[in-house]
N, C-alpha and C positions, 0 to 999 in steps of 0.2 A: 593968726593964721599965716602960713607960709605961701608966698606967691611963687608960682612956677614959671611965670613969664620970663624972668632973666635966664632960667635954665633952658627954656625952649629955644632961645636964640643960640645958646652955647651948643646944645645938642644938634641943632640944624647946621651950625658951622663945623662941628666935629664930623657929622655925617657927610657933609660935602667934601671935607678934607680926606676922609677915608675913601670915598668914591673916586676922588681924583687920584689918590695914590694907587688904588687897585687898577684904575684905567691906565695909568702910566706904566704900571708893572706889566700889563698885558701887551703893550706895544712892543713889537719885535719878538715876541715869544713864538715858539714853534711847537706844534703838536708833536708828541712823541713818535707817532707813526710817520708823520711827515719828515721828522728829523732822521729816523731810521732809513726811510726811502732815499733821502738826500745823501746820506752816508753811503748807501749801497750804490747809488749812481756814481759816486766818486771812487768806486773800487772797494768799498768796505771800510775806508778810513785808515788803512794801514800805511804808515809813513816811516821813514828812517828815524824820525824823532823818537818814536816809542821805544824801540830797543836800545837806541844809542843813549837816551836819557837814563834808562834803567841801568845800563852798563856803567855809565858815569857815576850813578848813585851808589852802586855796589862797590866800585873801585874806590870811591871816596870813603865809604864805610870801612873798607879793608885797609885803606892807606897804601894802595898799590896802583901802578899804572896798567898792569895786565894781570889776568887771572885765568884759571882753567874752568871750563864749564863741562857738565855732562849733558845738559839740555837747556834750551831757552825756548819759551813759548809766549807768544803775544796774542792776546784777544783784543782786536782793535775796537770792537763795539763798546767795551767798558774801559779800555785803556789799561788793562792789566798785563803785566809782564812777570812771568815766573822764571826763575833762573836756579838751576841746581849747580852750585858753585863749590869747587874744591877749595878748602880752607888753605891759603898760602902759608899760614903759621903752623898747621897740623895737616899735612898732605893726606893722611889716612881718613880725614873727616870730609863729609859733604854736607852742605847746608842749603836749604831751599829759601830763596829770597822772593818776597812778593813786593813788587814795585808798582805804584800807581802815581801818575802825574809827576814822574821823575823823583819820587821820594820812596825810600824803603819803608814799607808799612809793617812788615813782619819777617822774621828770620826763624826758621825751625831746623833742627838737626834732621838729617835723613838717615834712617836705619839701613845699614848696608848688610848684605848677606855674604856668606863665605865665597860665593861665585863672583862678587863684585870686585873687579880689579881696576881701580881708578886710573892707573897708568895707561890702560888700553881703552878706557871708556871716555876719557876727558880730552879736551882740546883747548888751545888758547883762544880767548875771545878776540884778540887782536887780529887773528887770521880770517875773520868773517867779513863779508861784504855788507855790513849793516848800513853803510852809506849809499847803497844801491837798491834799497827796498822798493822805492817808487818804480825804478826800471824793471825790477822783477815782477811787480804787480802788473805793470803795463804789458810786459811780455806774456805773462800767464793769461791775462784777460784777452789778449789778441788770439789765443788758441782756444777760446771758450766762447759760448754764446754771448751776444751783445748785452744781455741783461744780467750778466754774471757779476759776482763780487767776491771778495776774499773774506772768509770768516775767521781765519787764524793763520799764524805762521809758527812753525816749529823747526828747531835746529837740533840735530842729533848726529852722533857718529854711527855710520853704517859700516858694513864690510868694505865698501869702496872708499871710505873717507868720511868727511863731514858733509852732511846734506841739509839743505834748507827746503822745507816743504810749505807750500801755500795751499790751504784748503779752499776750494772754489765751490760756489753754489749759484744756482739760478732757480727760478720757480720750477723748472722741469728736469734738471740734472745736477750732478755734482762731480767733482774731479779733484785730483791732487796734482799740482805743478811741482816738479822736483828740480832743484838747482844745486850746483856745486857750492861749496863754502865760499867761493869767490864770486858767486852770482850768475854763473853761466847755466842756461836752461839745459836740463837733461831730457825731460819729457813731461807731457801732461797726460795723466792716466785717468780715464773715467772711473767713477766709483760704482 
């Protein structure tokens, strides 16, 4: 007959170890809704680091110091940056880069139409005020309700030049803060 007495002690030790590990793993963790609320209190989590790391990752992948964009979009909540990049080796091509955590995750070709003229739709990334993102967030939120935050940033060429837009939200309203490519406030327009 097999004795279970030695196993009981081992199981009890194993159970105690598992409980200790689970308890230790829970120390310092934050509930998802609390985390989201904290990020919103900090303006939505949009920092210069997100777009600048993405630009550095794409430049490294392309082997260049500067390149042309058609658009750049940052979603701070999940740290995703999308860049429509003109291929420096084949200027008639546009590729969409998905960057997370400063690493290129995906590159896909963008199908262009007969009306797409990349010479008039693209702009050099080096001309953007990506190092001033925190200043732009602070300026935008100063013109918005105190419980507002930024949900996204997008950069695009308009008829007046390159424009940086910050999408703003609060529980009761939404707006768009528009900036020049060098980070100067144009206006804040309610949605």
